[in-house]
C-alpha beads as a LAMMPS data file, in Angstrom:
LAMMPS data file: protein, C-alpha beads

443 atoms
442 bonds

1 atom types
1 bond types

-500.0 500.0 xlo xhi
-500.0 500.0 ylo yhi
-500.0 500.0 zlo zhi

Masses

1 110.0

Atoms # bond

1 1 1 183.794 -172.182 -20.107
2 1 1 182.312 -172.103 -23.731
3 1 1 179.115 -169.064 -23.780
4 1 1 176.201 -170.763 -25.259
5 1 1 174.429 -168.941 -27.914
6 1 1 170.838 -169.895 -28.651
7 1 1 169.976 -169.008 -32.207
8 1 1 165.756 -169.698 -32.266
9 1 1 165.705 -169.433 -36.636
10 1 1 167.432 -170.635 -38.879
11 1 1 166.043 -169.026 -42.042
12 1 1 167.170 -166.705 -44.628
13 1 1 168.166 -164.238 -42.454
14 1 1 169.989 -166.100 -40.034
15 1 1 172.744 -167.163 -42.741
16 1 1 175.597 -164.873 -41.824
17 1 1 174.077 -164.336 -38.413
18 1 1 175.341 -168.184 -37.889
19 1 1 178.756 -167.594 -40.301
20 1 1 179.884 -165.168 -38.180
21 1 1 179.272 -166.287 -34.788
22 1 1 180.623 -169.514 -35.542
23 1 1 183.466 -168.025 -37.601
24 1 1 184.695 -166.219 -33.597
25 1 1 183.301 -168.801 -31.660
26 1 1 187.417 -170.607 -31.000
27 1 1 188.582 -166.761 -30.544
28 1 1 185.297 -165.965 -27.887
29 1 1 185.194 -169.065 -27.260
30 1 1 181.965 -170.376 -27.657
31 1 1 179.145 -172.604 -28.546
32 1 1 176.647 -172.086 -31.438
33 1 1 173.416 -173.820 -30.824
34 1 1 170.861 -173.373 -34.221
35 1 1 167.208 -174.089 -33.979
36 1 1 164.646 -174.160 -36.312
37 1 1 161.124 -176.420 -37.333
38 1 1 163.141 -177.749 -39.707
39 1 1 166.373 -179.538 -38.337
40 1 1 167.885 -180.307 -41.918
41 1 1 168.137 -176.352 -42.373
42 1 1 169.743 -175.952 -38.857
43 1 1 172.494 -178.274 -39.943
44 1 1 172.784 -177.325 -43.034
45 1 1 173.411 -173.899 -41.674
46 1 1 175.744 -175.299 -38.709
47 1 1 177.212 -177.443 -41.677
48 1 1 179.334 -179.659 -39.765
49 1 1 180.893 -177.139 -37.336
50 1 1 182.471 -178.444 -34.124
51 1 1 181.332 -175.549 -31.644
52 1 1 178.317 -175.276 -33.534
53 1 1 174.650 -177.964 -32.939
54 1 1 171.385 -177.410 -34.575
55 1 1 168.412 -178.355 -32.340
56 1 1 165.093 -178.793 -33.915
57 1 1 162.701 -177.796 -30.748
58 1 1 158.919 -176.053 -30.931
59 1 1 160.157 -172.386 -29.354
60 1 1 156.349 -171.185 -28.652
61 1 1 155.780 -174.820 -26.503
62 1 1 156.712 -172.807 -23.013
63 1 1 157.529 -176.394 -21.582
64 1 1 159.885 -177.148 -24.163
65 1 1 161.815 -173.998 -25.045
66 1 1 162.821 -173.089 -21.553
67 1 1 165.549 -175.709 -21.212
68 1 1 167.062 -174.787 -23.283
69 1 1 166.961 -170.939 -22.611
70 1 1 167.925 -172.342 -18.860
71 1 1 171.346 -174.141 -20.648
72 1 1 172.099 -170.921 -22.608
73 1 1 174.482 -167.232 -21.798
74 1 1 172.217 -165.415 -24.663
75 1 1 169.492 -165.889 -26.840
76 1 1 168.853 -164.429 -30.135
77 1 1 165.151 -164.846 -31.630
78 1 1 164.640 -164.153 -35.494
79 1 1 160.966 -165.588 -34.774
80 1 1 159.078 -163.079 -36.782
81 1 1 158.621 -159.668 -34.116
82 1 1 154.819 -161.369 -32.387
83 1 1 156.493 -164.089 -30.818
84 1 1 159.918 -162.673 -29.082
85 1 1 157.515 -161.184 -25.816
86 1 1 157.153 -164.762 -25.119
87 1 1 160.887 -166.162 -26.108
88 1 1 161.476 -162.710 -23.075
89 1 1 159.085 -163.528 -20.671
90 1 1 161.082 -166.804 -20.241
91 1 1 164.635 -164.631 -20.383
92 1 1 163.530 -162.366 -17.751
93 1 1 162.686 -165.131 -15.531
94 1 1 165.562 -167.806 -16.472
95 1 1 167.889 -163.675 -16.769
96 1 1 169.143 -164.485 -19.633
97 1 1 170.139 -161.378 -21.687
98 1 1 168.008 -161.032 -25.475
99 1 1 169.094 -159.642 -28.466
100 1 1 166.338 -159.488 -31.539
101 1 1 166.214 -157.672 -35.154
102 1 1 162.965 -157.114 -35.236
103 1 1 160.888 -154.136 -33.969
104 1 1 159.587 -152.536 -30.761
105 1 1 156.341 -154.129 -29.765
106 1 1 153.244 -153.299 -27.697
107 1 1 154.150 -156.530 -25.952
108 1 1 157.631 -156.783 -25.278
109 1 1 157.471 -152.865 -24.459
110 1 1 154.662 -153.367 -21.501
111 1 1 157.871 -155.881 -19.767
112 1 1 160.201 -152.970 -19.143
113 1 1 160.024 -153.031 -15.782
114 1 1 160.425 -156.283 -15.306
115 1 1 163.507 -156.280 -18.201
116 1 1 165.053 -153.393 -15.510
117 1 1 163.894 -155.256 -12.445
118 1 1 165.944 -158.657 -13.563
119 1 1 169.258 -156.827 -14.776
120 1 1 169.049 -158.496 -18.005
121 1 1 169.091 -156.830 -21.326
122 1 1 166.922 -156.797 -24.162
123 1 1 168.434 -155.361 -27.404
124 1 1 165.582 -154.978 -29.468
125 1 1 165.678 -153.157 -32.955
126 1 1 169.648 -154.711 -33.890
127 1 1 169.088 -155.618 -37.812
128 1 1 168.437 -153.673 -41.096
129 1 1 165.383 -151.611 -41.042
130 1 1 165.480 -151.099 -37.684
131 1 1 168.747 -151.621 -36.901
132 1 1 171.498 -149.654 -39.158
133 1 1 168.687 -147.345 -39.841
134 1 1 169.145 -146.073 -36.253
135 1 1 172.756 -145.842 -35.875
136 1 1 173.371 -144.472 -38.852
137 1 1 170.695 -141.908 -38.849
138 1 1 171.874 -141.206 -34.954
139 1 1 175.224 -141.219 -35.937
140 1 1 174.808 -138.309 -38.463
141 1 1 172.810 -136.702 -36.344
142 1 1 174.392 -136.646 -33.034
143 1 1 177.515 -135.626 -34.781
144 1 1 175.951 -132.578 -36.541
145 1 1 174.192 -131.396 -32.773
146 1 1 177.947 -131.371 -31.908
147 1 1 179.313 -129.118 -34.398
148 1 1 176.289 -126.909 -33.020
149 1 1 173.261 -127.619 -35.494
150 1 1 169.661 -127.568 -35.484
151 1 1 167.541 -130.386 -37.440
152 1 1 165.783 -129.160 -40.053
153 1 1 164.621 -132.368 -41.553
154 1 1 165.411 -136.402 -41.634
155 1 1 164.771 -138.530 -44.486
156 1 1 165.235 -142.156 -44.889
157 1 1 164.652 -144.891 -47.025
158 1 1 165.532 -149.156 -47.646
159 1 1 164.854 -151.119 -49.878
160 1 1 165.708 -154.575 -51.009
161 1 1 166.019 -155.188 -54.164
162 1 1 167.501 -157.182 -57.319
163 1 1 171.328 -156.189 -58.256
164 1 1 171.957 -155.051 -61.229
165 1 1 174.099 -157.582 -62.439
166 1 1 170.955 -160.060 -61.959
167 1 1 168.372 -157.199 -62.630
168 1 1 166.686 -159.018 -66.013
169 1 1 162.722 -157.762 -65.567
170 1 1 160.809 -155.114 -66.463
171 1 1 160.375 -154.423 -62.764
172 1 1 162.951 -154.254 -62.238
173 1 1 162.090 -156.461 -58.459
174 1 1 162.477 -159.908 -57.585
175 1 1 161.683 -161.406 -54.203
176 1 1 164.250 -161.440 -51.807
177 1 1 162.576 -161.174 -48.703
178 1 1 159.425 -162.592 -47.211
179 1 1 156.827 -162.229 -50.530
180 1 1 153.401 -162.069 -48.424
181 1 1 154.552 -159.086 -46.708
182 1 1 155.572 -157.436 -50.046
183 1 1 152.064 -157.995 -52.009
184 1 1 150.518 -156.554 -48.201
185 1 1 153.074 -154.013 -47.946
186 1 1 151.479 -150.661 -46.403
187 1 1 148.337 -152.047 -45.498
188 1 1 146.584 -151.301 -42.621
189 1 1 146.267 -148.127 -41.751
190 1 1 147.291 -144.377 -43.329
191 1 1 150.776 -143.549 -43.633
192 1 1 151.591 -140.621 -41.354
193 1 1 154.458 -138.286 -41.312
194 1 1 155.490 -134.820 -41.042
195 1 1 156.195 -132.043 -43.555
196 1 1 157.543 -128.858 -43.401
197 1 1 155.301 -128.238 -40.066
198 1 1 152.232 -129.671 -41.849
199 1 1 150.934 -133.701 -40.389
200 1 1 150.281 -135.540 -43.613
201 1 1 148.696 -138.706 -43.879
202 1 1 148.635 -140.835 -47.168
203 1 1 145.724 -143.900 -46.831
204 1 1 146.222 -147.329 -48.462
205 1 1 144.449 -146.133 -51.859
206 1 1 146.969 -143.391 -52.278
207 1 1 150.180 -144.851 -51.402
208 1 1 151.872 -146.610 -54.065
209 1 1 150.938 -142.799 -56.126
210 1 1 152.813 -140.432 -53.578
211 1 1 156.213 -141.124 -54.482
212 1 1 159.321 -139.373 -53.809
213 1 1 162.140 -139.626 -56.995
214 1 1 165.520 -140.345 -54.996
215 1 1 168.687 -140.883 -56.988
216 1 1 171.441 -142.352 -55.914
217 1 1 175.744 -141.921 -57.426
218 1 1 176.333 -144.621 -59.093
219 1 1 172.695 -146.715 -59.405
220 1 1 170.815 -144.648 -60.949
221 1 1 166.448 -143.333 -59.785
222 1 1 164.612 -144.670 -57.556
223 1 1 161.498 -143.922 -55.463
224 1 1 159.729 -144.158 -52.336
225 1 1 156.295 -144.894 -50.405
226 1 1 155.835 -143.605 -47.208
227 1 1 156.463 -146.469 -44.187
228 1 1 153.073 -146.803 -41.900
229 1 1 154.431 -144.216 -39.136
230 1 1 157.378 -141.524 -39.040
231 1 1 155.887 -139.531 -36.317
232 1 1 156.494 -141.637 -33.362
233 1 1 160.484 -141.333 -34.414
234 1 1 160.366 -138.302 -33.296
235 1 1 160.754 -139.126 -29.590
236 1 1 163.311 -142.323 -31.059
237 1 1 165.257 -140.117 -32.434
238 1 1 164.979 -137.485 -30.175
239 1 1 163.451 -135.254 -32.724
240 1 1 160.100 -133.853 -30.891
241 1 1 160.279 -129.936 -32.862
242 1 1 161.402 -131.291 -36.332
243 1 1 159.654 -129.488 -38.711
244 1 1 160.092 -132.731 -41.165
245 1 1 160.642 -136.658 -40.946
246 1 1 160.153 -138.933 -42.771
247 1 1 160.866 -142.834 -43.640
248 1 1 159.993 -145.265 -46.133
249 1 1 160.260 -148.019 -48.759
250 1 1 162.887 -147.618 -52.118
251 1 1 161.929 -149.117 -55.246
252 1 1 163.464 -148.519 -58.589
253 1 1 161.478 -146.162 -60.604
254 1 1 158.397 -146.942 -62.099
255 1 1 157.916 -150.134 -59.569
256 1 1 155.356 -147.999 -57.497
257 1 1 153.453 -146.993 -60.812
258 1 1 152.589 -150.728 -62.249
259 1 1 151.562 -151.050 -58.764
260 1 1 149.861 -149.044 -58.450
261 1 1 147.490 -150.465 -60.951
262 1 1 147.111 -153.918 -58.905
263 1 1 146.376 -151.462 -55.412
264 1 1 143.420 -149.652 -57.161
265 1 1 141.617 -153.075 -58.552
266 1 1 141.478 -154.956 -55.433
267 1 1 144.219 -157.820 -56.315
268 1 1 146.654 -156.919 -53.370
269 1 1 143.072 -157.308 -50.706
270 1 1 143.706 -160.124 -48.176
271 1 1 140.114 -159.490 -46.367
272 1 1 138.028 -161.944 -48.411
273 1 1 138.157 -165.606 -50.633
274 1 1 137.631 -165.620 -53.732
275 1 1 135.079 -167.528 -55.398
276 1 1 135.169 -170.072 -57.667
277 1 1 138.815 -169.981 -57.969
278 1 1 139.451 -173.693 -59.106
279 1 1 137.825 -172.755 -62.311
280 1 1 139.629 -169.459 -62.867
281 1 1 142.211 -168.043 -65.355
282 1 1 144.773 -165.926 -65.367
283 1 1 142.804 -163.965 -67.282
284 1 1 139.367 -164.472 -66.072
285 1 1 141.375 -163.335 -62.551
286 1 1 142.597 -160.272 -63.684
287 1 1 139.070 -159.848 -65.631
288 1 1 137.017 -160.617 -62.347
289 1 1 137.538 -157.300 -61.271
290 1 1 137.126 -155.176 -64.388
291 1 1 134.000 -153.952 -65.293
292 1 1 131.718 -156.236 -67.492
293 1 1 131.844 -154.135 -70.767
294 1 1 131.342 -157.690 -73.479
295 1 1 132.237 -155.327 -76.243
296 1 1 135.910 -154.823 -75.287
297 1 1 138.974 -157.379 -74.699
298 1 1 140.618 -157.353 -70.889
299 1 1 143.385 -155.460 -72.507
300 1 1 140.980 -152.456 -73.754
301 1 1 139.483 -152.608 -69.981
302 1 1 142.117 -152.388 -67.808
303 1 1 144.148 -149.664 -70.167
304 1 1 140.826 -147.603 -70.418
305 1 1 139.365 -148.064 -66.321
306 1 1 142.729 -147.272 -65.753
307 1 1 144.070 -145.060 -67.571
308 1 1 147.812 -147.174 -67.228
309 1 1 150.632 -145.991 -69.940
310 1 1 152.313 -148.549 -72.304
311 1 1 155.329 -148.953 -69.828
312 1 1 152.443 -150.354 -67.122
313 1 1 150.668 -152.152 -69.446
314 1 1 153.637 -154.029 -70.527
315 1 1 154.800 -154.774 -66.430
316 1 1 151.595 -156.289 -66.481
317 1 1 151.730 -158.097 -69.073
318 1 1 155.244 -159.273 -68.284
319 1 1 153.829 -161.054 -65.406
320 1 1 151.423 -163.224 -67.769
321 1 1 147.766 -161.633 -66.190
322 1 1 146.614 -161.957 -69.567
323 1 1 146.839 -165.623 -70.578
324 1 1 144.164 -168.328 -70.606
325 1 1 146.211 -170.786 -68.904
326 1 1 144.607 -172.400 -65.066
327 1 1 145.387 -170.433 -61.760
328 1 1 145.904 -174.330 -60.586
329 1 1 144.317 -172.797 -56.620
330 1 1 141.680 -174.082 -54.849
331 1 1 141.171 -171.296 -53.218
332 1 1 142.800 -167.741 -52.143
333 1 1 142.143 -164.021 -51.763
334 1 1 143.268 -161.814 -54.348
335 1 1 146.675 -161.124 -52.774
336 1 1 147.458 -165.285 -52.336
337 1 1 146.399 -165.566 -55.225
338 1 1 148.298 -162.684 -57.224
339 1 1 151.603 -163.957 -54.815
340 1 1 151.313 -167.006 -56.327
341 1 1 151.862 -165.221 -60.302
342 1 1 154.199 -162.949 -58.523
343 1 1 156.150 -166.091 -56.802
344 1 1 156.763 -167.674 -60.228
345 1 1 157.758 -164.732 -61.944
346 1 1 160.187 -162.622 -59.539
347 1 1 161.753 -165.606 -57.879
348 1 1 165.283 -165.244 -57.177
349 1 1 167.696 -167.522 -59.980
350 1 1 169.909 -169.245 -59.435
351 1 1 173.365 -166.981 -59.418
352 1 1 171.207 -163.655 -58.413
353 1 1 171.981 -161.266 -56.584
354 1 1 170.115 -159.259 -54.311
355 1 1 171.249 -155.596 -53.209
356 1 1 169.883 -153.619 -50.233
357 1 1 169.834 -149.503 -50.195
358 1 1 169.561 -147.503 -47.718
359 1 1 169.693 -143.658 -48.141
360 1 1 168.962 -141.103 -45.241
361 1 1 168.838 -136.943 -46.575
362 1 1 169.571 -134.351 -43.694
363 1 1 169.344 -130.663 -43.599
364 1 1 169.834 -129.028 -40.546
365 1 1 170.771 -125.365 -39.602
366 1 1 173.785 -123.915 -38.650
367 1 1 175.569 -120.269 -37.987
368 1 1 172.320 -119.070 -39.673
369 1 1 173.002 -121.608 -42.924
370 1 1 170.591 -123.676 -43.787
371 1 1 173.104 -127.095 -44.830
372 1 1 172.270 -131.021 -46.880
373 1 1 173.901 -133.942 -46.244
374 1 1 173.330 -137.141 -48.470
375 1 1 174.212 -140.412 -46.822
376 1 1 173.777 -143.874 -48.934
377 1 1 174.760 -147.578 -48.127
378 1 1 174.688 -150.023 -51.100
379 1 1 175.156 -153.630 -50.130
380 1 1 175.402 -156.404 -52.880
381 1 1 174.828 -159.667 -51.747
382 1 1 177.262 -162.476 -52.706
383 1 1 175.307 -165.615 -53.862
384 1 1 171.586 -167.098 -52.823
385 1 1 173.102 -167.931 -48.627
386 1 1 175.039 -164.833 -48.230
387 1 1 172.622 -162.675 -49.587
388 1 1 172.608 -158.660 -48.856
389 1 1 169.856 -158.937 -46.909
390 1 1 170.978 -161.970 -44.618
391 1 1 174.158 -159.902 -44.451
392 1 1 173.141 -156.129 -43.280
393 1 1 170.253 -158.055 -40.748
394 1 1 171.905 -160.531 -39.480
395 1 1 175.348 -159.033 -39.048
396 1 1 174.437 -156.217 -36.731
397 1 1 172.645 -158.987 -34.764
398 1 1 176.128 -160.542 -34.500
399 1 1 178.435 -158.135 -33.855
400 1 1 176.641 -156.874 -30.943
401 1 1 176.548 -160.455 -29.494
402 1 1 180.388 -160.386 -30.151
403 1 1 180.504 -157.235 -28.231
404 1 1 178.498 -158.051 -25.427
405 1 1 180.734 -161.389 -24.517
406 1 1 184.040 -159.004 -25.083
407 1 1 182.236 -156.798 -22.092
408 1 1 182.262 -153.440 -24.833
409 1 1 178.459 -152.613 -24.736
410 1 1 177.495 -153.348 -20.585
411 1 1 174.026 -151.868 -21.024
412 1 1 170.892 -153.349 -18.951
413 1 1 167.339 -152.754 -19.800
414 1 1 165.799 -152.500 -22.723
415 1 1 167.332 -151.114 -25.208
416 1 1 167.536 -149.728 -28.931
417 1 1 170.686 -149.082 -30.638
418 1 1 170.011 -145.263 -30.847
419 1 1 173.810 -144.844 -27.868
420 1 1 177.168 -143.747 -29.134
421 1 1 178.162 -146.489 -26.611
422 1 1 175.879 -149.427 -28.857
423 1 1 176.155 -147.756 -32.033
424 1 1 179.529 -146.895 -32.381
425 1 1 181.614 -149.939 -32.544
426 1 1 178.999 -152.253 -33.956
427 1 1 179.057 -149.448 -37.015
428 1 1 183.023 -149.725 -36.475
429 1 1 183.390 -153.666 -37.143
430 1 1 180.227 -153.394 -39.811
431 1 1 182.605 -150.865 -41.528
432 1 1 185.422 -153.586 -41.488
433 1 1 182.898 -156.083 -43.289
434 1 1 182.148 -153.865 -46.397
435 1 1 178.822 -152.571 -44.889
436 1 1 178.896 -148.639 -44.866
437 1 1 177.961 -145.228 -45.716
438 1 1 178.942 -142.893 -48.387
439 1 1 178.381 -138.839 -47.226
440 1 1 177.863 -136.213 -49.479
441 1 1 177.619 -132.955 -48.299
442 1 1 174.994 -130.489 -51.506
443 1 1 175.153 -127.233 -49.246

Bonds

1 1 1 2
2 1 2 3
3 1 3 4
4 1 4 5
5 1 5 6
6 1 6 7
7 1 7 8
8 1 8 9
9 1 9 10
10 1 10 11
11 1 11 12
12 1 12 13
13 1 13 14
14 1 14 15
15 1 15 16
16 1 16 17
17 1 17 18
18 1 18 19
19 1 19 20
20 1 20 21
21 1 21 22
22 1 22 23
23 1 23 24
24 1 24 25
25 1 25 26
26 1 26 27
27 1 27 28
28 1 28 29
29 1 29 30
30 1 30 31
31 1 31 32
32 1 32 33
33 1 33 34
34 1 34 35
35 1 35 36
36 1 36 37
37 1 37 38
38 1 38 39
39 1 39 40
40 1 40 41
41 1 41 42
42 1 42 43
43 1 43 44
44 1 44 45
45 1 45 46
46 1 46 47
47 1 47 48
48 1 48 49
49 1 49 50
50 1 50 51
51 1 51 52
52 1 52 53
53 1 53 54
54 1 54 55
55 1 55 56
56 1 56 57
57 1 57 58
58 1 58 59
59 1 59 60
60 1 60 61
61 1 61 62
62 1 62 63
63 1 63 64
64 1 64 65
65 1 65 66
66 1 66 67
67 1 67 68
68 1 68 69
69 1 69 70
70 1 70 71
71 1 71 72
72 1 72 73
73 1 73 74
74 1 74 75
75 1 75 76
76 1 76 77
77 1 77 78
78 1 78 79
79 1 79 80
80 1 80 81
81 1 81 82
82 1 82 83
83 1 83 84
84 1 84 85
85 1 85 86
86 1 86 87
87 1 87 88
88 1 88 89
89 1 89 90
90 1 90 91
91 1 91 92
92 1 92 93
93 1 93 94
94 1 94 95
95 1 95 96
96 1 96 97
97 1 97 98
98 1 98 99
99 1 99 100
100 1 100 101
101 1 101 102
102 1 102 103
103 1 103 104
104 1 104 105
105 1 105 106
106 1 106 107
107 1 107 108
108 1 108 109
109 1 109 110
110 1 110 111
111 1 111 112
112 1 112 113
113 1 113 114
114 1 114 115
115 1 115 116
116 1 116 117
117 1 117 118
118 1 118 119
119 1 119 120
120 1 120 121
121 1 121 122
122 1 122 123
123 1 123 124
124 1 124 125
125 1 125 126
126 1 126 127
127 1 127 128
128 1 128 129
129 1 129 130
130 1 130 131
131 1 131 132
132 1 132 133
133 1 133 134
134 1 134 135
135 1 135 136
136 1 136 137
137 1 137 138
138 1 138 139
139 1 139 140
140 1 140 141
141 1 141 142
142 1 142 143
143 1 143 144
144 1 144 145
145 1 145 146
146 1 146 147
147 1 147 148
148 1 148 149
149 1 149 150
150 1 150 151
151 1 151 152
152 1 152 153
153 1 153 154
154 1 154 155
155 1 155 156
156 1 156 157
157 1 157 158
158 1 158 159
159 1 159 160
160 1 160 161
161 1 161 162
162 1 162 163
163 1 163 164
164 1 164 165
165 1 165 166
166 1 166 167
167 1 167 168
168 1 168 169
169 1 169 170
170 1 170 171
171 1 171 172
172 1 172 173
173 1 173 174
174 1 174 175
175 1 175 176
176 1 176 177
177 1 177 178
178 1 178 179
179 1 179 180
180 1 180 181
181 1 181 182
182 1 182 183
183 1 183 184
184 1 184 185
185 1 185 186
186 1 186 187
187 1 187 188
188 1 188 189
189 1 189 190
190 1 190 191
191 1 191 192
192 1 192 193
193 1 193 194
194 1 194 195
195 1 195 196
196 1 196 197
197 1 197 198
198 1 198 199
199 1 199 200
200 1 200 201
201 1 201 202
202 1 202 203
203 1 203 204
204 1 204 205
205 1 205 206
206 1 206 207
207 1 207 208
208 1 208 209
209 1 209 210
210 1 210 211
211 1 211 212
212 1 212 213
213 1 213 214
214 1 214 215
215 1 215 216
216 1 216 217
217 1 217 218
218 1 218 219
219 1 219 220
220 1 220 221
221 1 221 222
222 1 222 223
223 1 223 224
224 1 224 225
225 1 225 226
226 1 226 227
227 1 227 228
228 1 228 229
229 1 229 230
230 1 230 231
231 1 231 232
232 1 232 233
233 1 233 234
234 1 234 235
235 1 235 236
236 1 236 237
237 1 237 238
238 1 238 239
239 1 239 240
240 1 240 241
241 1 241 242
242 1 242 243
243 1 243 244
244 1 244 245
245 1 245 246
246 1 246 247
247 1 247 248
248 1 248 249
249 1 249 250
250 1 250 251
251 1 251 252
252 1 252 253
253 1 253 254
254 1 254 255
255 1 255 256
256 1 256 257
257 1 257 258
258 1 258 259
259 1 259 260
260 1 260 261
261 1 261 262
262 1 262 263
263 1 263 264
264 1 264 265
265 1 265 266
266 1 266 267
267 1 267 268
268 1 268 269
269 1 269 270
270 1 270 271
271 1 271 272
272 1 272 273
273 1 273 274
274 1 274 275
275 1 275 276
276 1 276 277
277 1 277 278
278 1 278 279
279 1 279 280
280 1 280 281
281 1 281 282
282 1 282 283
283 1 283 284
284 1 284 285
285 1 285 286
286 1 286 287
287 1 287 288
288 1 288 289
289 1 289 290
290 1 290 291
291 1 291 292
292 1 292 293
293 1 293 294
294 1 294 295
295 1 295 296
296 1 296 297
297 1 297 298
298 1 298 299
299 1 299 300
300 1 300 301
301 1 301 302
302 1 302 303
303 1 303 304
304 1 304 305
305 1 305 306
306 1 306 307
307 1 307 308
308 1 308 309
309 1 309 310
310 1 310 311
311 1 311 312
312 1 312 313
313 1 313 314
314 1 314 315
315 1 315 316
316 1 316 317
317 1 317 318
318 1 318 319
319 1 319 320
320 1 320 321
321 1 321 322
322 1 322 323
323 1 323 324
324 1 324 325
325 1 325 326
326 1 326 327
327 1 327 328
328 1 328 329
329 1 329 330
330 1 330 331
331 1 331 332
332 1 332 333
333 1 333 334
334 1 334 335
335 1 335 336
336 1 336 337
337 1 337 338
338 1 338 339
339 1 339 340
340 1 340 341
341 1 341 342
342 1 342 343
343 1 343 344
344 1 344 345
345 1 345 346
346 1 346 347
347 1 347 348
348 1 348 349
349 1 349 350
350 1 350 351
351 1 351 352
352 1 352 353
353 1 353 354
354 1 354 355
355 1 355 356
356 1 356 357
357 1 357 358
358 1 358 359
359 1 359 360
360 1 360 361
361 1 361 362
362 1 362 363
363 1 363 364
364 1 364 365
365 1 365 366
366 1 366 367
367 1 367 368
368 1 368 369
369 1 369 370
370 1 370 371
371 1 371 372
372 1 372 373
373 1 373 374
374 1 374 375
375 1 375 376
376 1 376 377
377 1 377 378
378 1 378 379
379 1 379 380
380 1 380 381
381 1 381 382
382 1 382 383
383 1 383 384
384 1 384 385
385 1 385 386
386 1 386 387
387 1 387 388
388 1 388 389
389 1 389 390
390 1 390 391
391 1 391 392
392 1 392 393
393 1 393 394
394 1 394 395
395 1 395 396
396 1 396 397
397 1 397 398
398 1 398 399
399 1 399 400
400 1 400 401
401 1 401 402
402 1 402 403
403 1 403 404
404 1 404 405
405 1 405 406
406 1 406 407
407 1 407 408
408 1 408 409
409 1 409 410
410 1 410 411
411 1 411 412
412 1 412 413
413 1 413 414
414 1 414 415
415 1 415 416
416 1 416 417
417 1 417 418
418 1 418 419
419 1 419 420
420 1 420 421
421 1 421 422
422 1 422 423
423 1 423 424
424 1 424 425
425 1 425 426
426 1 426 427
427 1 427 428
428 1 428 429
429 1 429 430
430 1 430 431
431 1 431 432
432 1 432 433
433 1 433 434
434 1 434 435
435 1 435 436
436 1 436 437
437 1 437 438
438 1 438 439
439 1 439 440
440 1 440 441
441 1 441 442
442 1 442 443
């Protein structure tokens, strides 16, 4: 009898996952069910495949979802991370394996004993970041350790960007992921990392001014800003005594300086709704964050008060924020209003391709000498469905599913892909799919 795979969520990141499992369904004898609140979307993702079925049920309603989970052999949750514990709680009772690409939350961690007692596999952080970052990092670190090396530095950056051939705006950026997450990035607490044995903290208002320049062969100059929590990865990667550990997000050179202007003005604030939004133009929206100086234009005020460069000024002007045209919203927070403008200007156009870039820097000591390795992965999307983001998030999940069905991955319990018996076969298959790292030994 065919193994039933239930995928909950048919959004952008699920496309490559669904396609891959349908392609393998005959060979592995799979029946793939795809659920989404938007039935038409689920049907489009299945595209009439005889071993696929589109569903539309409320996955957040326990009574409704439970029969579907019961009838499945393996469940893949592509829901937002905050909902995974609901699915996992049911799967513990029903003794069903679960895979998700999202971060391990405190709610799921609290279920670890019950997961172990049920004898099921809950494979978390099996996407891009988290996911491919863990697997590639642990492979490199474990190879260094096998050769007698001692880790001194680990830095890792990932970015969802626009491919060079589709890069046609001065920000060198377009939305390839959830726009709201981009606008709110870095909020909610200081970024924490370790530098040469010293604990470092970057508050949100300084985040985009403390960046690391990074150059990737063939793709030019990038810059990285710190992720919220790098320190917890000392335990995840078994690097408790490493002097430097830093994880961050990649953007093209020049992005962070311009984005920092919005942060300093308060335009990314999502904590309050603005007044008289329905009467605002983009120019008055921008001006509302600047001092009252009736003898200066908005353009003069933003330059004088923020001290921005001509390059940053041109980026803001290109967005249309100096234009006296209506915003077209009844209400909204500063972040929501800014997001509306960015979606108008940073949206993917027909034929655009996205790009995923991941970069690791590892320093280690061996035989009394220090060595440094850089590793980079660049993936270009095929189109607006098979995006680089969809491939790098979805394919690791699909491949892990196949390896579980084949009996290659046999672990049970709450698992992250940081052990060789999980990451090695997944990375090997990703390489077959063209997702691989280039390594360069500097010294």
